[in-house]
KESE-712929 format. One record per residue: x, y, z of N, C-alpha, C, O in turn. Coordinates in steps of 0.1 Angstrom, whole numbers, plus 2048, in hexadecimal, padded with zeros to 3 digits. Layout:
// KESE-712929
XYZXYZXYZXYZ;...
END
This chain:
// KESE-712929
80A7F280080180080080A80E80181580E807;8058187FA80D8227F780D82880380582380B;81583480881783B81280D84781180F84F808;8058498187F885581980086281A80B864820;7F986B8138018798137FA88181F7EE882820;8058878297FF88D8357FB89B8327FF8A1828;7F389E83B7F18AF83C8018B783F80A8B3847;8018BF83880E8C78378168C382981F8CA826;8118B982181A8B781581A8C080E80F8C780C;8258C38088268D07FE82E8CC7F18388C57F0;8288D57E882C8D17D982F8DD7D08278E67D2;8388DF7C88398EB7C083E8E87B48478E07B3;83A8EE7AB8408EF79B83F8FE794836906796;84B8FF78B84990B7848439097778438FD773;83C91377183691376283592175F83492A767;83492175082F92B74C82692873E82691D739;81E93373981693472F81A93B72381F947725;81693571681993F70B80E94370680393F70B;80F94E6FA8069536F87FC94A6EE7F194D6EA;80293F6EB7FE9346E17F392E6EC7E792D6E9;7F992B6F87F19267047E392B7067D9925709;7E693A7047DA9427077D09426FB7C49426FE;7D59416EF7CD9406E47C49336E57B89336E4;7CB9276E67C491C6E77BA91B6F17AF9166EF;7BD9216FD7B49207097A592970379A925704;7A99346FF79D9406F67959356EC7899346EE;79C92E6E37949286DB78E91C6E17849176DB;7939166EC78B90C6F177E90E6F87749076F8;77F9196FE77592170A76C92A70276092B704;7729306F776B93A6F076B9486F77649526F3;77394970177895870878196070078D960703;77D9676F578696D6ED78A97C6F17909846E9;78597F6FE78798D7027949926FE79D9896FF;79799D6FA7A29A26F57AC9A57017B89A66FE;7A99A670C7B09A77177BD99D7167C89A0718;7B69927137BF9877127C89857017D297E701;7C59896FA7C89866EA7CB9956E37D09936D8;7C999F6E47CD9AA6DD7D69B56E77D29BD6EF;7E29B36E17ED9BA6E97E89CC6E97E89D26F3;7E59D06DD7DE9DC6DB7D49E36E57D59EE6EA;7CB9D96E67BF9DC6EF7C59DB6FF7C39E4707;7CD9D07017D09CF70E7DA9DC7117DB9DE71E;7DF9E370C7EA9EB70D7E09F97137E4A0271A;7D39F87107CAA037167C79FF7247C1A0872A;7C89F47287C29EF7357CA9F37427D49FA740;7C99F074D7D29F37557DE9E87577E79EA75F;7DE9DD7507E89D174F7F39D67467FF9D5747;7EC9DD73C7F69E37307FD9D97268069DC71F;7F99CD7277FB9C171F7F49B77237EF9B772E;7F09AA7187E59A271A7E99997287F499772D;7DC99572D7DF98D7397D997F7357D197E72C;7DE97573F7D896873C7CA9677417C796F749;7C195E73D7B695B7427B89557507C194E752;7AF9587577B19547667AE9477667B594276F;7A593E75F7A39327607AD9297587AC91D759;7B692E7527C292A74C7CB92A7557CE91F759;7D093375B7D793576A7D692A7727E0923776;7CA9277777C891E7807C590F77C7C2905783;7C591076D7C69017667D18F876A7D18EC769;7DE9007707E98F97757E68EE7807EB8E3781;7DB8F47897D98ED7957D48DD7917D88D3797;7CD8DD7867C88CE7837D38C777B7D38BA77B;7DC8CE7747E68C776E7F08C27787F48B6776;7F38C77827FD8C078B7F68B87957FC8AE798;7EA8BA79A7E28B47A47DE8A679D7DD89B7A2;7DC8A878E7D889B78A7E58947867E3888782;7EE8977857FB88F78180588F78C80D88678B;8078987968128977A180B8997AD80089E7AE;8148947B880D8937C680E8A07CA8188A77C7;8048A57D37FA89C7DD7EF8947D47E888C7DA;7EF8977C67E28927BE7E88857B97EB87B7BF;7EA8877AB7EF87C7A37E487579A7D887879A;7EB86A7927E086278B7D585D7927D785879D;7CA85E78F7BF8587947B886179E7AD85D7A3;7BD86E7A27B58757AA7AB87A7A17AB87B795;7A087F7AC7958867A77958927AC7968937B8;79589B7A47958AA7A97848B17AA77D8B57A1;7838AF7B77758B17BB76E8C07BC7638C37B8;7778C87C17748D67C17808DF7C178B8DB7C5;7808ED7BC78A8F67BE7839037BD77A9067B5;78790B7CA7829167CE78F9217CA79A91E7CE;78E92B7C47989337BB7959407BE7899447BC;79F9497C27A09577C17AC95D7B87B795B7BC;7AA9647AD7B296A7A47B79787AD7AF9807AE;7C09797B17C89867B87D198F7AE7D299B7B1;7D798A7A57E099579C7E198D78E7E198178E;7E19967837E398F7767ED9897747F898B77A;7EB97F7697F99777677FA97B7577F197F750;80797975280A97B74681296F741816966749;81596F73281996672B82996672F82E96F736;82F95A72983D95A72884396073684D967735;83D95F74184196375084395775883994F757;84D95476084D94676784694A77584895577C;83C94077983593E78483993078A83F926785;83593179A83492379E8289217A68239297AE;8249137A38179107AA81A9077B58228FE7B3;81690A7C28199057D080D8FC7D48029017D1;80D8F17D88038E97DD8078E77EF8128E67F3;7FB8E77F68008E18047F48DC8077E98E2805;7F58CF80D7E88C78137E58CD8217EC8CD82A;7D98D28207D48D982F7C98D08367C58D3841;7C48C78307B98BD8377B88AE8307B78AC824;7BA8A58377B88988307AC8918377AB891844;7A488C83179788383679B874831798871825;7A186D8377A585E83779985783379884F82A;78F85A83C78384F83677B85082A773848826;77F85D82577A86181678286280C77F864801;79086081179B86280879E86E8017A486F7F7;79A8778087998868017A38908097A688E815;7A78988027AF8A28097AB8AF8037A58B17F8;7AE8B980C7AE8C88097BB8CF8057C48CF80E;7BD8D57FB7C98D97F67C98E77F37C08ED7EC;7D48EE7FA7D58FD7F77DA8FF7E97E48F87E7;7D79067E17DD9097D37DE9177D27D591F7D4;7EC9197CD7F19287CD7FA9287C080191F7BD;7FA9347B98039377AF80B9447B580694E7B9;8189427B482294F7B48279537AA82A94C7A1;8299617AA83196979F8419667A384596B7AE;84A95D79A85695C7A185F9687A186A9697A7;85A97379A86298079A85F9877A786898B7AE;8529897AA84D9917B584C9897C184B98F7CC;84A97C7C18469737CA8399767CF8389727DB;83097B7CA82497F7CC8199777C78199757BB;80F9727CF8069697CB7FC96F7C07F69797C1;7FB9667B77F196C7A97E29647AC7D79697AA;7E49567B07D794F7B17D69477BE7E09407C2;7CB9487C47CE93D7D07BE9367D37B393A7CF;7C192D7DA7B49257DB7B591B7E37BE91A7EC;7A990F7E27A99037EA7A58F67E27998F67DF;7AA8EE7E07A48E27D67A28D77DE7AB8D47E7;7978CE7DD7958C27E07978B77DA7908B57D0;79E8AD7DB7A28A27D379D8947DB79C8927E7;79C88B7D379A87D7D87A28747D27A28757C5;7AA86B7D97B38617D57B58567DD7BE8587E5;7B084B7DD7B283F7E67BE83D7E87C18397F4;7C983F7DF7D68397E47DC8447EA7E68407F0;7DB8517EB7E485B7F07DD8607FE7E4864807;7CF85E7FF7C98658097C385A8147BD85E81E;
END
């Protein structure tokens, strides 16, 4: 039997998105808001350049929790509560951080703090809490 993941377990991964990623996300979702796709339009906004869709930025949670510990293959992502605190930009390095904050062994579930940090400023851009089920890990 695999060793169960305890409260306090942490994971970190660096990543960045390209403008092509933003375009694919816009095409998949139908969200073609010019704030994400049009540099000329974005220059007239407080951000001065295109920003990444909020849900694209938080999609890294499912990528890593679905493939890496504390989640991993076989995990069921049951819930995600998310706050978008700061804009994110293409071709910029970010770090996603996970911390197990609660485990329910009877239900094989865990609550996981989910955060994205801008590596340049070390400020949180996105934060939340996800709920996972995985009989092997919890």
